[in-house]
A tleap script that builds the chain and sets N, CA, C and O, in Angstrom:
source leaprc.protein.ff14SB
mol = sequence {
  NMET ILE GLU ARG THR ILE LYS SER TRP HIE
  GLN ALA ILE GLU ASN ILE SER GLU GLU ALA
  LEU ALA GLU VAL LEU ALA ASP ASP VAL VAL
  PHE HIE SER PRO VAL VAL HIE THR PRO GLN
  GLU GLY LYS LYS ARG THR SER MET TYR LEU
  VAL SER ALA LEU SER VAL LEU LYS ASN GLU
  ALA PHE VAL TYR LYS ARG GLU VAL LEU ASP
  GLY MET SER ALA MET LEU GLU PHE SER THR
  GLU ILE ASP GLY ILE ILE ILE ASN GLY VAL
  ASP ILE ILE ARG CYS ASP GLU ARG GLY LYS
  ILE VAL ASP PHE LYS VAL MET ILE ARG PRO
  LEU GLN ALA ILE ASN LEU VAL HIE LYS LYS
  VAL GLY GLU MET LEU SER LEU SER CLYS
}
set mol.1.N position { -3.198 -12.511 -15.108 }
set mol.1.CA position { -3.384 -12.796 -13.690 }
set mol.1.C position { -3.369 -11.515 -12.852 }
set mol.1.O position { -4.237 -11.325 -12.001 }
set mol.2.N position { -2.391 -10.636 -13.085 }
set mol.2.CA position { -2.253 -9.433 -12.265 }
set mol.2.C position { -3.470 -8.513 -12.408 }
set mol.2.O position { -3.793 -7.769 -11.482 }
set mol.3.N position { -4.135 -8.557 -13.544 }
set mol.3.CA position { -5.319 -7.702 -13.739 }
set mol.3.C position { -6.376 -8.014 -12.684 }
set mol.3.O position { -6.960 -7.104 -12.095 }
set mol.4.N position { -6.619 -9.300 -12.448 }
set mol.4.CA position { -7.617 -9.705 -11.447 }
set mol.4.C position { -7.167 -9.292 -10.044 }
set mol.4.O position { -7.974 -8.846 -9.228 }
set mol.5.N position { -5.885 -9.446 -9.779 }
set mol.5.CA position { -5.338 -9.080 -8.473 }
set mol.5.C position { -5.504 -7.584 -8.216 }
set mol.5.O position { -5.909 -7.184 -7.124 }
set mol.6.N position { -5.200 -6.770 -9.199 }
set mol.6.CA position { -5.302 -5.319 -9.033 }
set mol.6.C position { -6.764 -4.889 -8.893 }
set mol.6.O position { -7.070 -3.968 -8.136 }
set mol.7.N position { -7.645 -5.537 -9.604 }
set mol.7.CA position { -9.078 -5.256 -9.432 }
set mol.7.C position { -9.493 -5.565 -7.990 }
set mol.7.O position { -10.219 -4.790 -7.367 }
set mol.8.N position { -9.030 -6.696 -7.470 }
set mol.8.CA position { -9.321 -7.064 -6.077 }
set mol.8.C position { -8.690 -6.076 -5.102 }
set mol.8.O position { -9.288 -5.749 -4.077 }
set mol.9.N position { -7.482 -5.599 -5.414 }
set mol.9.CA position { -6.809 -4.601 -4.572 }
set mol.9.C position { -7.659 -3.335 -4.481 }
set mol.9.O position { -7.901 -2.823 -3.387 }
set mol.10.N position { -8.112 -2.831 -5.629 }
set mol.10.CA position { -8.927 -1.610 -5.627 }
set mol.10.C position { -10.204 -1.806 -4.805 }
set mol.10.O position { -10.621 -0.899 -4.086 }
set mol.11.N position { -10.816 -2.968 -4.906 }
set mol.11.CA position { -12.019 -3.253 -4.120 }
set mol.11.C position { -11.677 -3.324 -2.636 }
set mol.11.O position { -12.435 -2.830 -1.801 }
set mol.12.N position { -10.554 -3.930 -2.303 }
set mol.12.CA position { -10.155 -4.099 -0.908 }
set mol.12.C position { -9.887 -2.771 -0.218 }
set mol.12.O position { -10.175 -2.623 0.970 }
set mol.13.N position { -9.338 -1.801 -0.946 }
set mol.13.CA position { -8.999 -0.526 -0.298 }
set mol.13.C position { -10.151 0.472 -0.326 }
set mol.13.O position { -10.047 1.564 0.231 }
set mol.14.N position { -11.234 0.099 -0.967 }
set mol.14.CA position { -12.383 1.009 -1.030 }
set mol.14.C position { -12.822 1.444 0.373 }
set mol.14.O position { -13.076 2.626 0.603 }
set mol.15.N position { -12.911 0.507 1.297 }
set mol.15.CA position { -13.347 0.828 2.663 }
set mol.15.C position { -12.251 0.630 3.699 }
set mol.15.O position { -12.508 0.739 4.898 }
set mol.16.N position { -11.052 0.346 3.261 }
set mol.16.CA position { -9.865 0.201 4.119 }
set mol.16.C position { -10.152 -0.697 5.335 }
set mol.16.O position { -10.316 -0.210 6.454 }
set mol.17.N position { -10.208 -1.993 5.097 }
set mol.17.CA position { -10.388 -2.907 6.224 }
set mol.17.C position { -9.402 -4.063 6.139 }
set mol.17.O position { -9.050 -4.517 5.050 }
set mol.18.N position { -8.962 -4.530 7.300 }
set mol.18.CA position { -8.037 -5.657 7.344 }
set mol.18.C position { -8.680 -6.914 6.777 }
set mol.18.O position { -8.002 -7.742 6.168 }
set mol.19.N position { -9.982 -7.059 6.975 }
set mol.19.CA position { -10.689 -8.224 6.456 }
set mol.19.C position { -10.646 -8.257 4.931 }
set mol.19.O position { -10.393 -9.303 4.334 }
set mol.20.N position { -10.892 -7.117 4.309 }
set mol.20.CA position { -10.867 -7.049 2.843 }
set mol.20.C position { -9.446 -7.283 2.327 }
set mol.20.O position { -9.255 -7.960 1.316 }
set mol.21.N position { -8.459 -6.729 3.014 }
set mol.21.CA position { -7.069 -6.934 2.599 }
set mol.21.C position { -6.664 -8.398 2.747 }
set mol.21.O position { -5.893 -8.913 1.937 }
set mol.22.N position { -7.173 -9.065 3.766 }
set mol.22.CA position { -6.837 -10.466 3.993 }
set mol.22.C position { -7.210 -11.331 2.800 }
set mol.22.O position { -6.560 -12.346 2.546 }
set mol.23.N position { -8.239 -10.948 2.069 }
set mol.23.CA position { -8.673 -11.706 0.903 }
set mol.23.C position { -7.696 -11.611 -0.264 }
set mol.23.O position { -7.599 -12.538 -1.068 }
set mol.24.N position { -6.979 -10.512 -0.361 }
set mol.24.CA position { -6.096 -10.290 -1.513 }
set mol.24.C position { -4.622 -10.577 -1.196 }
set mol.24.O position { -3.815 -10.735 -2.112 }
set mol.25.N position { -4.266 -10.644 0.084 }
set mol.25.CA position { -2.871 -10.875 0.479 }
set mol.25.C position { -2.593 -12.360 0.709 }
set mol.25.O position { -3.418 -13.070 1.284 }
set mol.26.N position { -1.430 -12.822 0.258 }
set mol.26.CA position { -0.979 -14.179 0.553 }
set mol.26.C position { -0.549 -14.249 2.015 }
set mol.26.O position { -0.177 -13.232 2.600 }
set mol.27.N position { -0.598 -15.432 2.604 }
set mol.27.CA position { -0.192 -15.599 3.996 }
set mol.27.C position { 1.250 -15.175 4.231 }
set mol.27.O position { 1.578 -14.639 5.290 }
set mol.28.N position { 2.113 -15.412 3.243 }
set mol.28.CA position { 3.541 -15.111 3.383 }
set mol.28.C position { 3.960 -13.818 2.675 }
set mol.28.O position { 5.122 -13.662 2.300 }
set mol.29.N position { 3.014 -12.897 2.494 }
set mol.29.CA position { 3.297 -11.631 1.816 }
set mol.29.C position { 4.426 -10.886 2.534 }
set mol.29.O position { 4.581 -10.985 3.751 }
set mol.30.N position { 5.205 -10.142 1.755 }
set mol.30.CA position { 6.276 -9.304 2.299 }
set mol.30.C position { 5.981 -7.859 1.904 }
set mol.30.O position { 5.728 -7.559 0.737 }
set mol.31.N position { 6.017 -6.970 2.900 }
set mol.31.CA position { 5.752 -5.547 2.678 }
set mol.31.C position { 7.040 -4.760 2.861 }
set mol.31.O position { 7.748 -4.922 3.855 }
set mol.32.N position { 7.333 -3.899 1.878 }
set mol.32.CA position { 8.517 -3.041 1.918 }
set mol.32.C position { 8.034 -1.602 2.073 }
set mol.32.O position { 7.450 -1.028 1.153 }
set mol.33.N position { 8.282 -1.036 3.235 }
set mol.33.CA position { 7.857 0.320 3.564 }
set mol.33.C position { 8.851 1.344 3.028 }
set mol.33.O position { 10.040 1.048 2.911 }
set mol.34.N position { 8.378 2.546 2.703 }
set mol.34.CA position { 9.325 3.589 2.284 }
set mol.34.C position { 10.139 4.160 3.446 }
set mol.34.O position { 11.108 4.886 3.225 }
set mol.35.N position { 9.747 3.835 4.692 }
set mol.35.CA position { 10.447 4.416 5.841 }
set mol.35.C position { 11.022 3.398 6.815 }
set mol.35.O position { 11.830 3.761 7.671 }
set mol.36.N position { 10.628 2.140 6.707 }
set mol.36.CA position { 11.166 1.088 7.585 }
set mol.36.C position { 12.156 0.275 6.773 }
set mol.36.O position { 11.808 -0.232 5.707 }
set mol.37.N position { 13.380 0.142 7.254 }
set mol.37.CA position { 14.432 -0.473 6.439 }
set mol.37.C position { 14.340 -1.990 6.339 }
set mol.37.O position { 14.939 -2.575 5.436 }
set mol.38.N position { 13.609 -2.643 7.237 }
set mol.38.CA position { 13.490 -4.098 7.146 }
set mol.38.C position { 12.137 -4.480 6.552 }
set mol.38.O position { 11.128 -3.851 6.869 }
set mol.39.N position { 12.103 -5.487 5.709 }
set mol.39.CA position { 10.823 -5.947 5.164 }
set mol.39.C position { 9.927 -6.474 6.289 }
set mol.39.O position { 10.403 -7.085 7.246 }
set mol.40.N position { 8.641 -6.229 6.155 }
set mol.40.CA position { 7.654 -6.708 7.114 }
set mol.40.C position { 7.014 -7.958 6.515 }
set mol.40.O position { 6.516 -7.917 5.390 }
set mol.41.N position { 7.023 -9.058 7.247 }
set mol.41.CA position { 6.589 -10.336 6.686 }
set mol.41.C position { 5.286 -10.809 7.299 }
set mol.41.O position { 5.042 -10.642 8.494 }
set mol.42.N position { 4.445 -11.409 6.451 }
set mol.42.CA position { 3.209 -12.022 6.897 }
set mol.42.C position { 1.984 -11.156 6.659 }
set mol.42.O position { 2.068 -9.930 6.595 }
set mol.43.N position { 0.861 -11.813 6.533 }
set mol.43.CA position { -0.401 -11.143 6.225 }
set mol.43.C position { -0.840 -10.182 7.332 }
set mol.43.O position { -1.256 -9.060 7.046 }
set mol.44.N position { -0.750 -10.611 8.587 }
set mol.44.CA position { -1.210 -9.766 9.691 }
set mol.44.C position { -0.394 -8.480 9.779 }
set mol.44.O position { -0.953 -7.390 9.899 }
set mol.45.N position { 0.919 -8.612 9.719 }
set mol.45.CA position { 1.794 -7.437 9.827 }
set mol.45.C position { 1.623 -6.512 8.616 }
set mol.45.O position { 1.543 -5.293 8.765 }
set mol.46.N position { 1.567 -7.102 7.418 }
set mol.46.CA position { 1.379 -6.309 6.202 }
set mol.46.C position { 0.046 -5.585 6.236 }
set mol.46.O position { -0.029 -4.409 5.880 }
set mol.47.N position { -1.002 -6.268 6.656 }
set mol.47.CA position { -2.321 -5.637 6.760 }
set mol.47.C position { -2.290 -4.450 7.703 }
set mol.47.O position { -2.864 -3.400 7.414 }
set mol.48.N position { -1.617 -4.622 8.835 }
set mol.48.CA position { -1.518 -3.546 9.820 }
set mol.48.C position { -0.855 -2.311 9.198 }
set mol.48.O position { -1.340 -1.191 9.358 }
set mol.49.N position { 0.254 -2.527 8.490 }
set mol.49.CA position { 0.954 -1.404 7.849 }
set mol.49.C position { 0.102 -0.783 6.742 }
set mol.49.O position { 0.020 0.441 6.641 }
set mol.50.N position { -0.528 -1.607 5.920 }
set mol.50.CA position { -1.322 -1.075 4.806 }
set mol.50.C position { -2.548 -0.311 5.298 }
set mol.50.O position { -2.867 0.749 4.760 }
set mol.51.N position { -3.235 -0.829 6.308 }
set mol.51.CA position { -4.402 -0.126 6.843 }
set mol.51.C position { -3.972 1.229 7.407 }
set mol.51.O position { -4.641 2.235 7.173 }
set mol.52.N position { -2.865 1.263 8.143 }
set mol.52.CA position { -2.372 2.531 8.700 }
set mol.52.C position { -1.989 3.507 7.591 }
set mol.52.O position { -2.357 4.681 7.639 }
set mol.53.N position { -1.249 3.019 6.593 }
set mol.53.CA position { -0.822 3.888 5.493 }
set mol.53.C position { -2.020 4.395 4.695 }
set mol.53.O position { -2.091 5.576 4.356 }
set mol.54.N position { -2.955 3.502 4.399 }
set mol.54.CA position { -4.131 3.919 3.634 }
set mol.54.C position { -4.984 4.906 4.424 }
set mol.54.O position { -5.564 5.824 3.845 }
set mol.55.N position { -5.064 4.726 5.734 }
set mol.55.CA position { -5.834 5.655 6.568 }
set mol.55.C position { -5.242 7.061 6.521 }
set mol.55.O position { -5.961 8.050 6.664 }
set mol.56.N position { -3.936 7.141 6.322 }
set mol.56.CA position { -3.259 8.432 6.215 }
set mol.56.C position { -3.350 8.979 4.785 }
set mol.56.O position { -3.691 10.144 4.586 }
set mol.57.N position { -3.047 8.149 3.805 }
set mol.57.CA position { -2.916 8.618 2.419 }
set mol.57.C position { -4.235 8.751 1.660 }
set mol.57.O position { -4.380 9.656 0.837 }
set mol.58.N position { -5.183 7.877 1.919 }
set mol.58.CA position { -6.391 7.807 1.087 }
set mol.58.C position { -7.428 8.812 1.595 }
set mol.58.O position { -8.227 8.520 2.485 }
set mol.59.N position { -7.385 9.977 1.012 }
set mol.59.CA position { -8.340 11.037 1.320 }
set mol.59.C position { -9.000 11.484 0.019 }
set mol.59.O position { -8.875 10.810 -1.004 }
set mol.60.N position { -9.695 12.606 0.050 }
set mol.60.CA position { -10.407 13.074 -1.158 }
set mol.60.C position { -9.459 13.435 -2.304 }
set mol.60.O position { -9.892 13.512 -3.453 }
set mol.61.N position { -8.185 13.655 -2.011 }
set mol.61.CA position { -7.208 13.992 -3.059 }
set mol.61.C position { -6.519 12.756 -3.635 }
set mol.61.O position { -5.854 12.843 -4.667 }
set mol.62.N position { -6.673 11.605 -2.974 }
set mol.62.CA position { -5.962 10.386 -3.403 }
set mol.62.C position { -6.496 9.896 -4.742 }
set mol.62.O position { -7.704 9.795 -4.955 }
set mol.63.N position { -5.552 9.593 -5.644 }
set mol.63.CA position { -5.931 9.033 -6.947 }
set mol.63.C position { -4.782 8.183 -7.482 }
set mol.63.O position { -3.611 8.547 -7.373 }
set mol.64.N position { -5.148 7.042 -8.061 }
set mol.64.CA position { -4.175 6.283 -8.835 }
set mol.64.C position { -4.151 6.922 -10.215 }
set mol.64.O position { -5.182 6.996 -10.883 }
set mol.65.N position { -2.987 7.382 -10.645 }
set mol.65.CA position { -2.858 8.117 -11.904 }
set mol.65.C position { -2.499 7.229 -13.083 }
set mol.65.O position { -2.863 7.517 -14.223 }
set mol.66.N position { -1.772 6.134 -12.797 }
set mol.66.CA position { -1.294 5.281 -13.877 }
set mol.66.C position { -1.076 3.880 -13.329 }
set mol.66.O position { -0.662 3.703 -12.183 }
set mol.67.N position { -1.359 2.892 -14.161 }
set mol.67.CA position { -1.119 1.496 -13.795 }
set mol.67.C position { -0.370 0.816 -14.931 }
set mol.67.O position { -0.754 0.921 -16.096 }
set mol.68.N position { 0.698 0.122 -14.578 }
set mol.68.CA position { 1.451 -0.662 -15.542 }
set mol.68.C position { 1.366 -2.113 -15.063 }
set mol.68.O position { 1.867 -2.451 -13.991 }
set mol.69.N position { 0.727 -2.967 -15.868 }
set mol.69.CA position { 0.509 -4.358 -15.502 }
set mol.69.C position { 1.261 -5.255 -16.473 }
set mol.69.O position { 1.212 -5.047 -17.685 }
set mol.70.N position { 1.961 -6.258 -15.933 }
set mol.70.CA position { 2.730 -7.154 -16.792 }
set mol.70.C position { 2.890 -8.502 -16.099 }
set mol.70.O position { 3.579 -8.598 -15.083 }
set mol.71.N position { 2.270 -9.525 -16.631 }
set mol.71.CA position { 2.410 -10.866 -16.082 }
set mol.71.C position { 1.897 -10.961 -14.666 }
set mol.71.O position { 0.692 -10.879 -14.428 }
set mol.72.N position { 2.807 -11.134 -13.721 }
set mol.72.CA position { 2.471 -11.274 -12.303 }
set mol.72.C position { 2.809 -10.005 -11.502 }
set mol.72.O position { 2.771 -10.021 -10.271 }
set mol.73.N position { 3.136 -8.919 -12.194 }
set mol.73.CA position { 3.582 -7.695 -11.524 }
set mol.73.C position { 2.802 -6.472 -11.982 }
set mol.73.O position { 2.277 -6.417 -13.094 }
set mol.74.N position { 2.745 -5.488 -11.077 }
set mol.74.CA position { 2.074 -4.229 -11.386 }
set mol.74.C position { 2.799 -3.081 -10.699 }
set mol.74.O position { 3.379 -3.244 -9.626 }
set mol.75.N position { 2.754 -1.914 -11.342 }
set mol.75.CA position { 3.224 -0.676 -10.738 }
set mol.75.C position { 2.079 0.313 -10.828 }
set mol.75.O position { 1.590 0.616 -11.916 }
set mol.76.N position { 1.651 0.820 -9.667 }
set mol.76.CA position { 0.543 1.754 -9.592 }
set mol.76.C position { 1.059 3.087 -9.069 }
set mol.76.O position { 1.526 3.182 -7.934 }
set mol.77.N position { 0.971 4.107 -9.901 }
set mol.77.CA position { 1.410 5.440 -9.486 }
set mol.77.C position { 0.232 6.162 -8.846 }
set mol.77.O position { -0.871 6.176 -9.393 }
set mol.78.N position { 0.475 6.766 -7.676 }
set mol.78.CA position { -0.598 7.498 -7.001 }
set mol.78.C position { -0.134 8.887 -6.600 }
set mol.78.O position { 1.061 9.180 -6.559 }
set mol.79.N position { -1.108 9.731 -6.307 }
set mol.79.CA position { -0.814 11.038 -5.735 }
set mol.79.C position { -1.920 11.387 -4.749 }
set mol.79.O position { -3.051 10.912 -4.846 }
set mol.80.N position { -1.551 12.226 -3.807 }
set mol.80.CA position { -2.496 12.736 -2.828 }
set mol.80.C position { -1.908 14.019 -2.247 }
set mol.80.O position { -0.781 14.393 -2.571 }
set mol.81.N position { -2.653 14.674 -1.411 }
set mol.81.CA position { -2.164 15.882 -0.742 }
set mol.81.C position { -2.568 15.818 0.720 }
set mol.81.O position { -3.722 15.553 1.058 }
set mol.82.N position { -1.585 16.068 1.581 }
set mol.82.CA position { -1.829 16.089 3.022 }
set mol.82.C position { -1.121 17.304 3.598 }
set mol.82.O position { 0.066 17.514 3.352 }
set mol.83.N position { -1.853 18.104 4.365 }
set mol.83.CA position { -1.279 19.287 5.021 }
set mol.83.C position { -0.536 20.183 4.038 }
set mol.83.O position { 0.501 20.754 4.375 }
set mol.84.N position { -1.064 20.306 2.824 }
set mol.84.CA position { -0.465 21.171 1.814 }
set mol.84.C position { 0.729 20.576 1.086 }
set mol.84.O position { 1.322 21.242 0.237 }
set mol.85.N position { 1.091 19.347 1.396 }
set mol.85.CA position { 2.214 18.686 0.730 }
set mol.85.C position { 1.667 17.704 -0.297 }
set mol.85.O position { 0.883 16.813 0.032 }
set mol.86.N position { 2.090 17.879 -1.533 }
set mol.86.CA position { 1.677 16.956 -2.591 }
set mol.86.C position { 2.599 15.743 -2.525 }
set mol.86.O position { 3.823 15.869 -2.553 }
set mol.87.N position { 1.986 14.576 -2.438 }
set mol.87.CA position { 2.712 13.319 -2.296 }
set mol.87.C position { 2.567 12.522 -3.584 }
set mol.87.O position { 1.456 12.307 -4.069 }
set mol.88.N position { 3.687 12.090 -4.129 }
set mol.88.CA position { 3.715 11.184 -5.285 }
set mol.88.C position { 4.266 9.863 -4.789 }
set mol.88.O position { 5.208 9.823 -3.998 }
set mol.89.N position { 3.662 8.776 -5.269 }
set mol.89.CA position { 4.143 7.478 -4.834 }
set mol.89.C position { 3.886 6.397 -5.864 }
set mol.89.O position { 3.147 6.585 -6.831 }
set mol.90.N position { 4.517 5.266 -5.626 }
set mol.90.CA position { 4.360 4.104 -6.488 }
set mol.90.C position { 4.200 2.879 -5.604 }
set mol.90.O position { 4.976 2.667 -4.672 }
set mol.91.N position { 3.185 2.075 -5.904 }
set mol.91.CA position { 3.030 0.761 -5.305 }
set mol.91.C position { 3.544 -0.251 -6.324 }
set mol.91.O position { 3.095 -0.257 -7.471 }
set mol.92.N position { 4.473 -1.097 -5.919 }
set mol.92.CA position { 4.998 -2.149 -6.782 }
set mol.92.C position { 4.503 -3.470 -6.190 }
set mol.92.O position { 4.849 -3.833 -5.066 }
set mol.93.N position { 3.693 -4.170 -6.964 }
set mol.93.CA position { 2.973 -5.340 -6.467 }
set mol.93.C position { 3.308 -6.556 -7.318 }
set mol.93.O position { 3.366 -6.480 -8.545 }
set mol.94.N position { 3.529 -7.687 -6.634 }
set mol.94.CA position { 3.725 -8.951 -7.341 }
set mol.94.C position { 2.766 -9.976 -6.747 }
set mol.94.O position { 2.608 -10.053 -5.529 }
set mol.95.N position { 2.135 -10.753 -7.602 }
set mol.95.CA position { 1.198 -11.771 -7.136 }
set mol.95.C position { 1.712 -13.168 -7.458 }
set mol.95.O position { 2.630 -13.341 -8.259 }
set mol.96.N position { 1.102 -14.156 -6.819 }
set mol.96.CA position { 1.438 -15.548 -7.108 }
set mol.96.C position { 0.441 -16.116 -8.118 }
set mol.96.O position { -0.410 -15.392 -8.636 }
set mol.97.N position { 0.554 -17.410 -8.390 }
set mol.97.CA position { -0.298 -18.041 -9.400 }
set mol.97.C position { -1.769 -18.107 -8.978 }
set mol.97.O position { -2.640 -18.355 -9.811 }
set mol.98.N position { -2.051 -17.886 -7.687 }
set mol.98.CA position { -3.444 -17.851 -7.214 }
set mol.98.C position { -4.033 -16.445 -7.282 }
set mol.98.O position { -5.218 -16.245 -7.016 }
set mol.99.N position { -3.197 -15.474 -7.641 }
set mol.99.CA position { -3.659 -14.096 -7.701 }
set mol.99.C position { -3.542 -13.363 -6.379 }
set mol.99.O position { -4.057 -12.253 -6.245 }
set mol.100.N position { -2.873 -13.960 -5.396 }
set mol.100.CA position { -2.674 -13.321 -4.095 }
set mol.100.C position { -1.404 -12.481 -4.126 }
set mol.100.O position { -0.415 -12.873 -4.745 }
set mol.101.N position { -1.426 -11.343 -3.470 }
set mol.101.CA position { -0.254 -10.468 -3.409 }
set mol.101.C position { 0.798 -11.099 -2.504 }
set mol.101.O position { 0.533 -11.400 -1.340 }
set mol.102.N position { 2.009 -11.298 -3.058 }
set mol.102.CA position { 3.110 -11.897 -2.291 }
set mol.102.C position { 4.213 -10.889 -1.971 }
set mol.102.O position { 5.045 -11.135 -1.098 }
set mol.103.N position { 4.221 -9.765 -2.668 }
set mol.103.CA position { 5.243 -8.747 -2.441 }
set mol.103.C position { 4.628 -7.376 -2.729 }
set mol.103.O position { 4.028 -7.167 -3.784 }
set mol.104.N position { 4.780 -6.450 -1.788 }
set mol.104.CA position { 4.191 -5.118 -1.916 }
set mol.104.C position { 5.231 -4.104 -1.461 }
set mol.104.O position { 5.648 -4.105 -0.302 }
set mol.105.N position { 5.643 -3.243 -2.377 }
set mol.105.CA position { 6.652 -2.217 -2.076 }
set mol.105.C position { 6.061 -0.844 -2.356 }
set mol.105.O position { 5.424 -0.630 -3.387 }
set mol.106.N position { 6.278 0.086 -1.430 }
set mol.106.CA position { 5.806 1.462 -1.598 }
set mol.106.C position { 7.004 2.388 -1.658 }
set mol.106.O position { 7.918 2.306 -0.837 }
set mol.107.N position { 6.984 3.272 -2.647 }
set mol.107.CA position { 8.021 4.300 -2.768 }
set mol.107.C position { 7.297 5.648 -2.819 }
set mol.107.O position { 6.282 5.797 -3.501 }
set mol.108.N position { 7.838 6.632 -2.082 }
set mol.108.CA position { 7.191 7.947 -1.973 }
set mol.108.C position { 8.224 9.043 -2.179 }
set mol.108.O position { 9.391 8.895 -1.819 }
set mol.109.N position { 7.772 10.144 -2.765 }
set mol.109.CA position { 8.588 11.335 -2.918 }
set mol.109.C position { 7.703 12.549 -2.731 }
set mol.109.O position { 6.487 12.381 -2.819 }
set mol.110.N position { 8.170 13.710 -2.491 }
set mol.110.CA position { 9.530 14.148 -2.151 }
set mol.110.C position { 9.837 13.872 -0.672 }
set mol.110.O position { 9.035 13.268 0.039 }
set mol.111.N position { 11.005 14.325 -0.232 }
set mol.111.CA position { 11.460 14.077 1.129 }
set mol.111.C position { 10.448 14.573 2.168 }
set mol.111.O position { 10.201 13.892 3.163 }
set mol.112.N position { 9.865 15.748 1.944 }
set mol.112.CA position { 8.876 16.275 2.891 }
set mol.112.C position { 7.696 15.320 3.022 }
set mol.112.O position { 7.130 15.163 4.104 }
set mol.113.N position { 7.331 14.684 1.915 }
set mol.113.CA position { 6.224 13.730 1.930 }
set mol.113.C position { 6.600 12.493 2.741 }
set mol.113.O position { 5.797 12.005 3.535 }
set mol.114.N position { 7.807 11.988 2.547 }
set mol.114.CA position { 8.256 10.812 3.306 }
set mol.114.C position { 8.243 11.121 4.799 }
set mol.114.O position { 7.769 10.313 5.599 }
set mol.115.N position { 8.755 12.275 5.172 }
set mol.115.CA position { 8.791 12.656 6.585 }
set mol.115.C position { 7.376 12.761 7.161 }
set mol.115.O position { 7.121 12.301 8.274 }
set mol.116.N position { 6.470 13.359 6.411 }
set mol.116.CA position { 5.088 13.512 6.863 }
set mol.116.C position { 4.399 12.153 6.994 }
set mol.116.O position { 3.740 11.887 7.999 }
set mol.117.N position { 4.548 11.305 5.996 }
set mol.117.CA position { 3.936 9.980 6.025 }
set mol.117.C position { 4.527 9.156 7.168 }
set mol.117.O position { 3.798 8.455 7.869 }
set mol.118.N position { 5.835 9.239 7.355 }
set mol.118.CA position { 6.484 8.524 8.459 }
set mol.118.C position { 5.867 8.923 9.796 }
set mol.118.O position { 5.549 8.062 10.616 }
set mol.119.N position { 5.700 10.208 10.013 }
set mol.119.CA position { 5.137 10.722 11.266 }
set mol.119.C position { 3.696 10.249 11.445 }
set mol.119.O position { 3.342 9.719 12.498 }
set mol.120.N position { 2.869 10.438 10.427 }
set mol.120.CA position { 1.442 10.126 10.549 }
set mol.120.C position { 1.169 8.623 10.614 }
set mol.120.O position { 0.318 8.188 11.390 }
set mol.121.N position { 1.867 7.835 9.821 }
set mol.121.CA position { 1.678 6.382 9.878 }
set mol.121.C position { 2.206 5.857 11.215 }
set mol.121.O position { 1.606 4.959 11.806 }
set mol.122.N position { 3.309 6.400 11.689 }
set mol.122.CA position { 3.833 6.024 13.011 }
set mol.122.C position { 2.808 6.260 14.101 }
set mol.122.O position { 2.640 5.429 14.994 }
set mol.123.N position { 2.118 7.398 14.030 }
set mol.123.CA position { 1.063 7.697 15.003 }
set mol.123.C position { -0.068 6.676 14.908 }
set mol.123.O position { -0.571 6.207 15.928 }
set mol.124.N position { -0.468 6.331 13.677 }
set mol.124.CA position { -1.540 5.343 13.485 }
set mol.124.C position { -1.117 3.985 14.034 }
set mol.124.O position { -1.911 3.315 14.696 }
set mol.125.N position { 0.109 3.573 13.773 }
set mol.125.CA position { 0.581 2.266 14.243 }
set mol.125.C position { 0.662 2.227 15.767 }
set mol.125.O position { 0.377 1.193 16.371 }
set mol.126.N position { 1.045 3.331 16.393 }
set mol.126.CA position { 1.127 3.342 17.857 }
set mol.126.C position { -0.264 3.264 18.470 }
set mol.126.O position { -0.423 2.730 19.568 }
set mol.127.N position { -1.266 3.784 17.784 }
set mol.127.CA position { -2.646 3.694 18.267 }
set mol.127.C position { -3.206 2.286 18.127 }
set mol.127.O position { -4.064 1.874 18.907 }
set mol.128.N position { -2.713 1.537 17.118 }
set mol.128.CA position { -3.264 0.208 16.874 }
set mol.128.C position { -2.642 -0.870 17.765 }
set mol.128.O position { -3.089 -2.017 17.750 }
set mol.129.N position { -1.634 -0.515 18.525 }
set mol.129.CA position { -0.967 -1.519 19.387 }
set mol.129.C position { -1.713 -1.721 20.671 }
set mol.129.O position { -1.297 -2.523 21.507 }
savepdb mol mol.pdb
quit
């Protein structure tokens, strides 16, 4: 099941649009940000965070380096570079029986990367309000 979900995820982020993400996210999806301490609930809110994060992270250096898929869960390791800082991260994704993403957690390292992503995604979110 997760294989189909991850294939849909890769297609959805190709052009970074809320419409494409809406197809792969469950209505009650929960997003766990690396910088916001409370989970963000619902498709609209999760889409907003993911579009902002992808707009910051997904550049010519962005690449998924490794994928671990098991049952209804996946871990996708990524890397990118922004402003000379190499960013390593992991997306932890869980889907439901329909193949929709119900839980999405992002973890990022090192500290300089978290601070940079926090600043840039914050700027994107303030523009989208």
